[in-house]
C-alpha positions as CSV (number, residue, x, y, z in Angstrom):
1,M,0.0,0.1,0.0
2,R,2.9,2.3,0.8
3,T,4.2,1.8,-2.8
4,V,0.8,2.7,-4.3
5,F,0.6,5.8,-2.2
6,T,4.1,6.9,-3.1
7,M,3.3,6.6,-6.9
8,A,0.2,8.5,-6.4
9,M,1.9,11.4,-4.7
10,K,4.5,11.3,-7.5
11,D,1.7,11.7,-10.1
12,L,0.0,14.5,-8.2
13,R,3.2,16.4,-8.0
14,L,3.8,16.0,-11.7
15,I,0.2,17.2,-12.6
16,S,0.6,20.1,-10.2
17,R,3.5,21.5,-12.1
18,D,1.4,21.7,-15.3
19,W,-0.1,25.2,-14.9
20,L,-2.4,24.9,-17.9
21,G,-3.6,21.6,-16.8
22,M,-4.3,23.0,-13.2
23,F,-6.2,26.0,-14.7
24,F,-8.7,23.5,-16.3
25,I,-8.9,21.5,-13.1
26,I,-9.4,24.4,-10.7
27,G,-9.5,27.8,-12.5
28,F,-12.1,27.0,-15.2
29,P,-14.6,25.2,-13.0
30,V,-14.6,28.2,-10.6
31,M,-15.2,30.6,-13.5
32,I,-18.1,28.3,-14.7
33,G,-19.7,28.2,-11.3
34,L,-19.5,32.0,-10.7
35,F,-20.7,32.9,-14.3
36,F,-23.7,30.6,-14.3
37,G,-24.4,31.3,-10.6
38,A,-24.7,35.0,-11.5
39,M,-26.8,34.3,-14.6
40,F,-29.3,32.0,-12.8
41,G,-29.4,34.4,-9.8
42,S,-33.1,35.3,-10.2
43,V,-34.3,31.7,-11.0
44,G,-37.4,31.0,-8.9
45,E,-38.0,34.4,-7.8
46,K,-41.7,35.3,-8.4
47,D,-41.9,39.1,-7.4
48,V,-41.8,41.4,-10.3
49,T,-40.5,45.0,-10.0
50,L,-40.9,47.4,-12.9
51,T,-38.5,50.3,-13.3
52,V,-40.2,53.3,-14.8
53,A,-39.5,57.0,-15.1
54,V,-41.9,59.6,-13.7
55,V,-42.2,63.0,-15.3
56,D,-43.9,65.3,-12.7
57,E,-44.7,68.5,-14.5
58,D,-47.4,69.4,-12.1
59,D,-45.3,69.2,-8.9
60,S,-48.3,69.6,-6.8
61,T,-49.4,68.0,-3.5
62,A,-51.6,65.5,-5.4
63,S,-48.9,64.5,-8.0
64,R,-46.3,64.0,-5.2
65,Q,-48.8,61.9,-3.2
66,F,-49.4,59.8,-6.4
67,V,-45.7,59.1,-6.8
68,K,-45.5,58.2,-3.2
69,E,-48.4,55.6,-3.5
70,L,-46.9,54.3,-6.7
71,V,-43.6,53.4,-4.9
72,A,-45.5,52.1,-1.9
73,S,-47.2,49.5,-4.1
74,G,-44.0,47.5,-4.0
75,N,-44.0,46.7,-7.7
76,V,-42.4,49.8,-9.1
77,D,-39.0,51.4,-8.9
78,V,-39.2,55.1,-9.9
79,E,-36.7,57.3,-11.5
80,K,-37.7,61.0,-11.6
81,L,-36.6,62.3,-14.9
82,D,-37.5,65.1,-17.3
83,R,-39.6,64.4,-20.3
84,T,-36.8,64.1,-22.9
85,A,-34.5,61.9,-20.7
86,A,-37.5,59.6,-19.8
87,M,-38.4,59.0,-23.4
88,D,-34.8,58.4,-24.4
89,S,-34.5,55.8,-21.6
90,V,-37.5,54.0,-22.7
91,R,-36.5,54.0,-26.3
92,R,-33.2,52.5,-25.5
93,G,-34.8,49.8,-23.5
94,R,-33.3,50.7,-20.1
95,L,-36.8,51.3,-18.5
96,V,-40.0,49.6,-19.0
97,G,-42.0,52.8,-19.5
98,M,-42.6,56.4,-18.5
99,I,-45.5,58.0,-16.6
100,G,-46.3,61.6,-17.2
101,L,-48.2,63.9,-14.8
102,P,-48.9,67.1,-16.8
103,K,-49.8,70.4,-15.4
104,G,-53.2,70.5,-13.9
105,F,-53.0,66.9,-12.6
106,G,-53.6,68.0,-9.0
107,E,-56.6,70.2,-9.8
108,S,-58.5,67.3,-11.6
109,T,-57.7,64.8,-8.9
110,G,-60.6,64.0,-6.5
111,F,-64.3,63.0,-6.5
112,M,-65.5,66.7,-6.4
113,T,-63.8,67.9,-9.4
114,G,-66.0,66.2,-12.0
115,K,-62.9,65.3,-14.0
116,A,-60.6,62.3,-14.5
117,P,-57.0,63.1,-13.9
118,K,-54.9,63.0,-17.1
119,I,-52.0,60.6,-16.9
120,E,-49.5,60.0,-19.8
121,L,-48.1,56.3,-20.2
122,G,-45.4,55.4,-22.5
123,V,-44.2,51.7,-22.7
124,D,-41.5,49.9,-24.6
125,P,-43.4,48.1,-27.5
126,S,-41.4,45.0,-26.8
127,R,-42.6,44.7,-23.2
128,K,-46.4,44.6,-23.6
129,A,-47.0,42.3,-20.7
130,E,-45.1,44.7,-18.3
131,G,-47.1,47.6,-19.8
132,A,-50.4,45.9,-18.9
133,M,-49.2,45.3,-15.4
134,L,-48.1,49.0,-15.1
135,N,-51.5,50.1,-16.4
136,G,-53.2,48.3,-13.6
137,I,-50.9,49.5,-11.0
138,I,-51.6,53.2,-12.1
139,L,-55.4,52.6,-11.9
140,Q,-54.9,51.1,-8.3
141,T,-52.6,54.1,-7.3
142,V,-55.2,56.7,-8.6
143,G,-58.0,55.2,-6.6
144,K,-55.9,54.9,-3.5
145,S,-54.8,58.6,-3.9
146,M,-58.3,59.7,-4.3
147,F,-59.6,58.0,-1.2
148,G,-56.5,59.2,0.6
149,Q,-57.7,62.7,0.3
150,F,-60.5,62.0,2.7
151,E,-57.9,61.3,5.5
152,D,-57.0,65.0,5.8
153,P,-59.7,67.3,7.3
154,A,-58.4,70.3,5.4
155,T,-58.8,68.6,2.2
156,V,-62.2,67.5,3.0
157,R,-63.1,71.1,4.1
158,K,-62.1,72.3,0.7
159,Y,-64.6,70.0,-1.0
160,V,-67.3,70.9,1.5
161,D,-66.8,74.6,0.7
162,Q,-66.8,74.0,-2.9
163,L,-70.1,72.0,-2.6
164,R,-71.6,74.9,-0.6
165,G,-70.7,77.4,-3.2
166,D,-72.0,75.3,-5.9
167,I,-75.3,74.7,-4.3
168,T,-75.7,78.5,-3.3
169,N,-75.1,79.6,-6.9
170,R,-77.8,77.0,-8.4
171,E,-81.0,78.9,-9.0
172,K,-82.9,75.8,-9.9
173,I,-82.6,74.2,-6.4
174,P,-86.0,74.4,-4.9
175,A,-86.3,76.7,-1.8
176,A,-87.8,73.9,0.3
177,V,-84.5,71.9,-0.3
178,Q,-82.0,74.6,0.5
179,P,-82.5,74.6,4.3
180,A,-81.7,70.9,4.4
181,V,-78.6,71.3,2.2
182,T,-77.5,74.2,4.4
183,Q,-77.9,72.1,7.6
184,L,-76.0,69.3,5.8
185,T,-73.0,71.5,5.1
186,E,-73.1,73.0,8.6
187,S,-73.0,69.5,10.1
188,L,-70.0,68.7,8.0
189,D,-68.3,71.8,9.2
190,T,-69.0,70.9,12.8
191,L,-67.6,67.3,12.3
192,L,-64.4,68.8,10.6
193,A,-63.9,71.3,13.3
194,K,-64.0,68.6,16.0
195,W,-61.6,66.4,13.9
196,E,-59.2,69.2,13.6
197,E,-59.4,69.9,17.4
198,K,-58.7,66.3,18.0
199,I,-55.5,66.4,15.8
200,A,-54.3,69.6,17.5
201,S,-54.9,68.1,20.9
202,D,-53.1,64.9,20.1
203,K,-50.2,66.8,18.6
204,K,-49.9,69.0,21.7
205,E,-49.9,65.9,24.0
206,G,-47.4,64.1,21.9
207,K,-49.8,61.4,20.9
208,K,-49.8,59.7,17.5
209,T,-52.4,61.5,15.4
210,D,-55.2,59.2,13.9
211,A,-55.4,59.6,10.1
212,G,-59.1,59.9,10.3
213,P,-61.8,57.8,8.7
214,E,-60.3,55.4,6.2
215,F,-62.2,54.8,2.9
216,Q,-61.9,51.6,1.1
217,L,-63.5,50.3,-2.1
218,A,-63.3,46.8,-0.6
219,R,-61.5,45.0,2.2
220,I,-59.4,42.4,0.4
221,E,-58.1,39.4,2.3
222,K,-55.6,37.2,0.8
223,I,-56.3,33.4,0.9
224,D,-53.8,30.6,-0.1
225,V,-55.1,29.1,-3.2
226,A,-51.7,28.0,-4.6
227,H,-51.6,24.3,-5.9
228,K,-49.1,21.9,-4.4
229,A,-46.5,21.4,-7.0
230,E,-46.2,17.7,-8.1
231,K,-43.0,16.1,-6.6
232,G,-40.2,16.3,-9.1
233,S,-41.8,19.0,-11.2
234,R,-39.9,22.2,-12.1
235,D,-42.0,24.3,-9.7
236,D,-41.3,21.9,-6.9
237,L,-37.6,21.8,-7.7
238,F,-37.5,25.6,-7.7
239,A,-39.1,25.7,-4.3
240,H,-36.1,23.8,-2.9
241,L,-33.5,26.2,-4.2
242,R,-32.0,28.1,-1.3
243,S,-29.0,29.9,-3.2
244,K,-28.3,31.0,-6.7
245,W,-25.2,28.8,-6.6
246,D,-27.1,25.6,-6.0
247,I,-27.5,25.0,-9.7
248,S,-24.2,26.4,-11.0
249,F,-21.7,24.8,-8.7
250,P,-22.6,21.1,-9.2
251,Q,-22.4,21.8,-12.9
252,A,-19.1,23.5,-12.5
253,M,-17.6,20.8,-10.3
254,M,-18.0,18.4,-13.3
255,W,-15.8,20.4,-15.5
256,G,-13.0,20.0,-13.0
257,V,-13.8,16.3,-12.7
258,L,-13.7,15.9,-16.4
259,A,-10.3,17.8,-16.6
260,C,-8.9,15.5,-13.9
261,A,-9.9,12.3,-15.9
262,A,-8.4,13.5,-19.2
263,G,-5.2,15.0,-17.4
264,F,-4.4,11.6,-15.8
265,A,-5.3,9.7,-18.9
266,I,-2.7,11.7,-20.7
267,T,0.0,11.2,-18.1
268,I,-0.5,7.3,-18.5
269,V,-0.2,7.3,-22.3
270,R,2.9,9.7,-22.0
271,E,4.6,7.4,-19.5
272,R,3.7,4.3,-21.6
273,K,5.1,6.1,-24.8
274,Q,8.3,7.0,-23.0
275,G,8.8,3.7,-21.5
276,T,8.3,4.6,-17.9
277,L,5.7,2.0,-17.3
278,L,8.0,-0.7,-18.8
279,R,10.9,0.4,-16.5
280,L,8.5,0.4,-13.4
281,Q,7.6,-3.2,-14.2
282,V,11.3,-4.1,-14.3
283,A,11.5,-2.6,-10.7
284,P,10.1,-4.6,-7.8
285,I,6.6,-3.1,-8.5
286,S,3.7,-5.1,-9.8
287,R,1.3,-4.1,-12.7
288,T,-1.5,-3.9,-10.2
289,Q,0.4,-1.4,-8.0
290,I,1.2,0.8,-11.0
291,V,-2.5,1.0,-12.0
292,A,-3.6,1.4,-8.4
293,G,-1.2,4.3,-7.9
294,K,-2.6,6.1,-10.9
295,A,-6.2,5.5,-9.8
296,L,-5.5,6.7,-6.3
297,A,-3.9,9.9,-7.7
298,C,-6.9,10.6,-9.9
299,F,-9.3,9.8,-7.0
300,I,-7.5,12.2,-4.6
301,A,-7.5,14.9,-7.4
302,V,-11.3,14.5,-8.1
303,I,-12.2,14.6,-4.3
304,S,-10.1,17.6,-3.8
305,V,-11.8,19.5,-6.6
306,I,-15.2,18.7,-5.4
307,A,-14.2,19.7,-1.7
308,M,-12.5,22.9,-2.9
309,M,-15.7,23.9,-4.9
310,M,-17.9,23.0,-2.1
311,L,-16.1,25.3,0.3
312,L,-16.1,28.2,-2.2
313,G,-19.9,27.7,-2.9
314,T,-20.5,27.5,0.9
315,W,-18.6,30.7,1.4
316,L,-20.8,32.4,-1.2
317,G,-23.9,31.2,0.4
318,M,-24.7,27.7,-0.8
319,R,-26.0,25.5,2.0
320,P,-25.9,21.8,1.4
321,R,-28.7,19.9,3.1
322,S,-26.6,16.9,3.9
323,P,-22.9,16.9,4.2
324,A,-22.9,13.2,4.6
325,L,-24.7,12.7,1.3
326,V,-22.4,15.2,-0.4
327,A,-19.4,12.9,0.8
328,L,-21.2,9.9,-0.7
329,A,-21.8,11.7,-4.0
330,A,-18.1,12.7,-4.1
331,V,-16.8,9.3,-3.4
332,S,-19.1,7.8,-6.1
333,I,-18.1,10.4,-8.6
334,A,-14.5,9.9,-8.0
335,V,-14.8,6.0,-8.4
336,C,-16.7,6.5,-11.8
337,F,-14.2,8.9,-13.3
338,V,-11.2,7.0,-12.1
339,G,-12.6,4.1,-14.2
340,I,-13.4,6.3,-17.1
341,M,-9.8,7.8,-16.8
342,V,-8.2,4.4,-17.1
343,A,-10.4,3.5,-20.1
344,M,-9.4,6.9,-21.8
345,S,-5.8,6.1,-21.4
346,V,-6.0,3.2,-23.8
347,V,-8.1,4.7,-26.7
348,G,-4.9,5.8,-28.4
349,K,-1.1,5.3,-28.6
350,S,0.0,9.0,-28.6
351,E,-0.7,12.0,-26.3
352,E,-2.4,13.7,-29.0
353,S,-4.9,10.9,-29.9
354,V,-5.8,10.2,-26.2
355,S,-6.2,14.0,-25.5
356,G,-8.4,14.4,-28.5
357,A,-10.5,11.3,-27.7
358,A,-10.7,12.2,-24.0
359,W,-11.9,15.7,-24.6
360,T,-14.3,14.7,-27.3
361,G,-15.8,12.2,-24.9
362,N,-15.9,14.7,-22.1
363,M,-17.7,17.3,-24.3
364,L,-20.3,14.8,-25.3
365,M,-20.9,13.7,-21.7
366,A,-21.1,17.3,-20.6
367,M,-23.5,18.3,-23.5
368,F,-26.0,15.5,-22.8
369,G,-25.5,15.3,-19.1
370,G,-26.2,18.8,-17.9
371,G,-22.7,20.3,-18.0
372,M,-23.7,23.0,-20.5
373,V,-27.4,23.2,-19.9
374,P,-28.6,22.5,-16.3
375,L,-30.8,19.4,-15.9
376,I,-33.5,21.6,-14.4
377,F,-34.0,23.5,-17.6
378,M,-33.7,20.4,-20.0
379,P,-36.8,19.4,-22.0
380,A,-38.1,15.9,-21.3
381,F,-36.6,14.3,-24.4
382,M,-33.2,15.8,-23.4
383,L,-33.5,14.3,-19.9
384,T,-34.1,10.9,-21.5
385,L,-31.0,11.1,-23.6
386,S,-28.9,12.4,-20.7
387,S,-29.4,9.2,-18.7
388,A,-26.6,7.7,-20.9
389,S,-24.1,10.2,-19.5
390,P,-22.2,9.7,-16.3
391,V,-22.2,13.5,-16.0
392,K,-26.0,13.5,-15.6
393,W,-25.9,11.0,-12.7
394,S,-22.9,12.9,-11.1
395,I,-24.8,16.2,-11.1
396,L,-27.9,14.5,-9.9
397,A,-26.1,13.0,-7.0
398,L,-24.6,16.3,-6.1
399,E,-27.9,18.2,-6.4
400,G,-29.6,15.6,-4.5
401,A,-27.3,16.2,-1.5
402,I,-27.1,20.0,-2.0
403,W,-30.7,21.1,-2.6
404,R,-33.0,18.4,-4.1
405,D,-33.4,17.0,-0.6
406,F,-32.8,13.4,-1.5
407,S,-33.0,10.6,1.1
408,L,-30.3,7.9,1.3
409,G,-32.7,5.7,-0.7
410,E,-33.0,8.2,-3.4
411,M,-29.2,8.7,-3.5
412,L,-28.6,5.0,-4.1
413,L,-29.7,5.1,-7.7
414,P,-27.3,7.8,-9.0
415,C,-24.4,6.7,-6.7
416,G,-24.8,3.0,-7.6
417,L,-24.8,3.7,-11.2
418,L,-21.6,5.8,-10.9
419,V,-19.8,3.1,-9.1
420,A,-21.0,0.4,-11.5
421,I,-19.8,2.6,-14.5
422,G,-16.5,3.1,-12.7
423,V,-15.9,-0.5,-12.1
424,V,-16.8,-1.6,-15.6
425,F,-14.5,0.9,-17.3
426,F,-11.7,0.4,-14.9
427,A,-11.8,-3.3,-15.6
428,I,-11.8,-2.8,-19.3
429,G,-9.0,-0.2,-19.2
430,S,-6.9,-2.3,-16.9
431,V,-7.0,-5.4,-19.1
432,V,-6.2,-3.3,-22.3
433,L,-3.4,-1.4,-20.4
434,S,-1.8,-4.7,-19.2
435,R,-1.7,-6.2,-22.6
436,S,-0.2,-3.1,-24.2
437,T,2.7,-3.0,-21.7
438,N,3.6,-6.6,-22.0
């Protein structure tokens, strides 16, 4: 065993001196994990925020209140711009749209004006869905602003005074009705006076002032009508995600694993071509120890890559659900790709042929196995084809331990397949390698 370990350390030292090889084993997977993690950062998020420009040409109390209510809706981010800058930002696609509040907006806002406030809306033609959503938010905000006016006694008094003046100036109002109308307005005046006194008293005593009577079109209470996602469906999987790195890092780990397999396969064919393997057989070292040393070196490298990526992912915010199952997945992946590495080393007689064949095989395994397009985004027919790739089962094992919430029983399928694939390819490669070195 000591001989096997010594040979493994020798191979690890040799491969660590190859800076380009180390880049593909460590640097490239880190770049892939960070890039795709940033790109998938909003996956599963359901809240939608629209960024719009507001052109407030009225600059009145009503227009400022409208903008305040718009922001308070929680679905809109507002940038206050002039008309030219707002239209240019929408045309360039930087903003979803622009909302214009022309002069006179404040004067036409309210139930007693008899007018509908004019609001200008410009939306990027390529974003019609967001435009329809924005239109609904505007209508909701206008209604809330109108009713909000009745929370201020001074605003209500203005409407009462306007009503009294309109009624007094109407000659067609029957004389018999005028006393009742006068009494109504006087009652409202009394109510407003008491309301204002209460506000002044509370303010003097340092109490929190009530906003006054609250008007609502309807009291809306939310109830949970969301369907329970079918287990294994995309919605169910999204619900398990806890970090934007959960998808990208298992995917990135596999590129490091593939680089390990190709790199060690090339070292074997290089030593075979240079006669190193033959000289080792002359020494008191058996053929089994030679192959075992190579396998151990590759195994350690694969485990190290996965461990390093897990540490980096955890530092960024990834939270594996089961460290024990992550360890099981890592060992299974290492066994699988050690076997694949040995088989790769015998597909050609030169470094160039083995390197080409190894990376061609790696690209195919990654393409169909989720190394390029994450499994969660693959259509059904691609998922079926991906079952032939060890990369698919490797990513599934890692995801099962990190965020898919696999049980030990569910982990047995991907991990068992990986170990079986590794054993089969190791046996085939070992037999061919023994015959070629005789």
